C-alpha positions in Angstrom: -8.4 1.2 2.7 -8.2 4.6 4.3 -11.7 5.1 5.8 -14.2 3.1 7.8 -15.9 0.5 5.7 -13.2 0.4 3.1 -10.4 -2.1 2.6 -9.9 -5.5 4.1 -10.3 -4.8 7.9 -11.8 -2.5 10.4 -10.5 0.9 11.4 -8.5 -0.2 14.5 -6.5 -2.4 12.2 -6.1 0.6 9.7 -4.7 2.7 12.6 -2.2 0.1 13.5 -1.1 -0.4 9.9 -0.5 3.3 9.5 1.5 3.4 12.7 3.4 0.4 11.5 3.9 1.8 8.2 5.5 5.0 9.4 8.1 3.5 11.6 11.1 2.1 10.0 9.4 2.3 6.5 12.7 2.9 4.7 14.3 -0.1 6.4 11.2 -2.4 5.8 11.1 -1.3 2.1 14.8 -1.9 1.7 14.3 -5.5 3.2 11.3 -6.2 1.0 13.3 -5.1 -2.1 16.0 -7.7 -1.4 13.6 -10.2 -2.7 13.0 -12.2 0.4 9.8 -14.3 0.1 9.4 -14.3 3.9 6.6 -11.8 4.8 8.2 -11.3 8.3 11.3 -9.9 6.8 9.2 -7.0 5.4 8.7 -5.5 8.8 10.7 -4.8 11.9 10.0 -6.7 15.2 8.1 -3.8 16.7 5.8 -3.6 13.6 5.1 -7.3 13.6 4.2 -7.0 17.4 1.7 -4.2 16.5 0.2 -6.4 13.8 -0.1 -9.3 16.3 -1.9 -7.0 18.7 -4.3 -5.9 16.0 -4.8 -9.5 14.8 -5.7 -10.6 18.3 -8.2 -7.7 18.7 -10.0 -9.0 15.5 -9.7 -12.7 16.2 -12.5 -12.5 18.8 -12.9 -16.3 19.4 -9.1 -16.7 19.7 -8.9 -19.7 17.3 -5.9 -18.1 15.3 -8.2 -17.6 12.2 -10.2 -14.5 11.4 -13.6 -15.5 10.2 -16.8 -13.7 9.4 -18.1 -13.8 13.0 -14.8 -12.2 14.2 -15.2 -9.4 11.8 -18.9 -8.9 12.6 -18.0 -8.7 16.3 -15.1 -6.5 15.8 -17.3 -4.0 13.8 -20.0 -4.3 16.4 -17.5 -3.3 19.1 -16.7 -0.2 16.9 -20.4 0.7 16.8 -21.1 -0.5 13.3 -23.7 -3.2 13.7 -25.2 -3.6 10.2 -22.2 -4.7 8.0 -23.6 -6.5 5.0 -22.5 -10.2 4.6 -21.2 -9.3 1.2 -18.7 -6.8 2.6 -17.5 -9.2 5.1 -17.1 -11.9 2.6 -15.2 -9.5 0.3 -12.8 -8.9 3.2 -12.3 -12.5 3.8 -11.8 -13.3 0.1 -8.7 -11.1 -0.1 -6.9 -13.6 2.0 -7.7 -16.4 -0.6 -8.2 -18.9 2.2 -8.3 -19.0 6.0 -6.7 -15.7 7.4 -4.2 -16.7 10.0 -1.6 -14.2 11.3 0.9 -14.9 8.3 -1.9 -14.3 5.8 -3.0 -11.2 7.7 0.5 -9.8 7.7 0.9 -10.6 4.0 -2.2 -8.7 3.2 -0.9 -5.6 5.0 2.6 -6.1 3.6 1.1 -5.8 0.1 -1.0 -2.7 1.0 1.9 -0.9 2.7 5.0 -2.0 0.8 3.7 -3.3 -2.4 3.6 -1.4 -5.6 2.8 -2.5 -9.1 5.7 -4.3 -10.8 8.2 -2.0 -12.5 7.2 -3.2 -15.9 3.5 -2.4 -15.2 4.5 1.2 -14.2 6.8 1.6 -17.3 3.8 0.4 -19.5 1.6 3.1 -18.0 4.1 5.8 -18.6 4.7 4.6 -22.2 1.1 5.6 -22.9 2.2 9.2 -22.5 5.4 8.7 -24.6 4.3 7.7 -28.1 7.7 8.5 -29.5 9.4 6.0 -27.1 12.0 8.5 -26.0 11.8 7.6 -22.3 10.5 11.0 -21.2 7.2 12.8 -20.6 6.6 16.5 -20.4 6.4 17.7 -16.8 3.7 20.3 -17.4 1.4 17.9 -19.4 2.0 15.2 -16.7 1.2 17.6 -13.9 -2.0 18.6 -15.6 -3.0 15.0 -15.9 -2.2 14.2 -12.2 -4.3 17.2 -11.1 -7.3 16.6 -13.3 -7.7 12.8 -14.0 -8.8 9.6 -12.2 -7.5 9.7 -8.6 -6.6 13.2 -8.6 -3.3 14.4 -6.8 -3.3 17.5 -4.7 -0.9 20.2 -5.8 1.2 19.4 -2.7 1.4 15.7 -3.6 2.5 16.6 -7.2 5.2 19.0 -6.0 6.4 16.3 -3.5 6.7 13.7 -6.3 8.4 16.2 -8.5 11.0 16.9 -5.8 12.3 13.3 -6.3 11.6 13.1 -10.0 14.7 13.0 -12.4 14.1 15.7 -15.1 16.1 17.2 -17.8 16.6 20.9 -18.5 13.7 21.0 -21.0 11.3 19.9 -18.1 10.9 16.4 -19.2 10.5 13.6 -16.8 12.9 10.6 -17.1 10.1 8.1 -16.3 12.3 5.1 -16.4 14.5 6.5 -13.6 11.3 7.6 -11.8 9.9 4.1 -12.1 13.1 2.7 -10.5 12.7 5.2 -7.6 9.1 4.1 -7.2 9.8 0.5 -7.1 13.3 0.4 -5.4 13.5 3.6 -3.4 15.6 6.7 -3.8 19.3 6.0 -3.2 19.6 9.3 -1.3 17.4 8.0 1.5 20.1 5.7 2.8 
């Protein structure tokens, strides 16, 4: 979702989502964690207003629904005139139906605040813990993060390790780390 042509919506919306995601992120995350099913409770009012502005920029025909022609026109205004129909269709399919403002907000709520369920993250860590002790070796894990799949930068790894619970032997308590990933670090409050 980070560059032009990727993700569900054009770059102007991405800029608004990044801006909205940076302000009050801790508060919005805490609200989302309380289990509210109301997508509007995931964001502060200022963030919701920014998303409304972005939505109205994309909703070119002002009918309250983002459709393929709205997306095509938005891209055209941004100088990208040859967006394939398949790409536009893929964007619209992310909404699983008509994309009104609530669906639009939900899509970005999932992108900004959503993480995999805690159990899915735990299952991924268990792959690196065949003995089932609840820990993985820091150095081995660091090497994997730097060299496999969506590689982390050294700075990203160090930032993650700054919040990661470890024992004296250099083992990561991944159950506690998963809790931090899905619920936030209690020290943030």
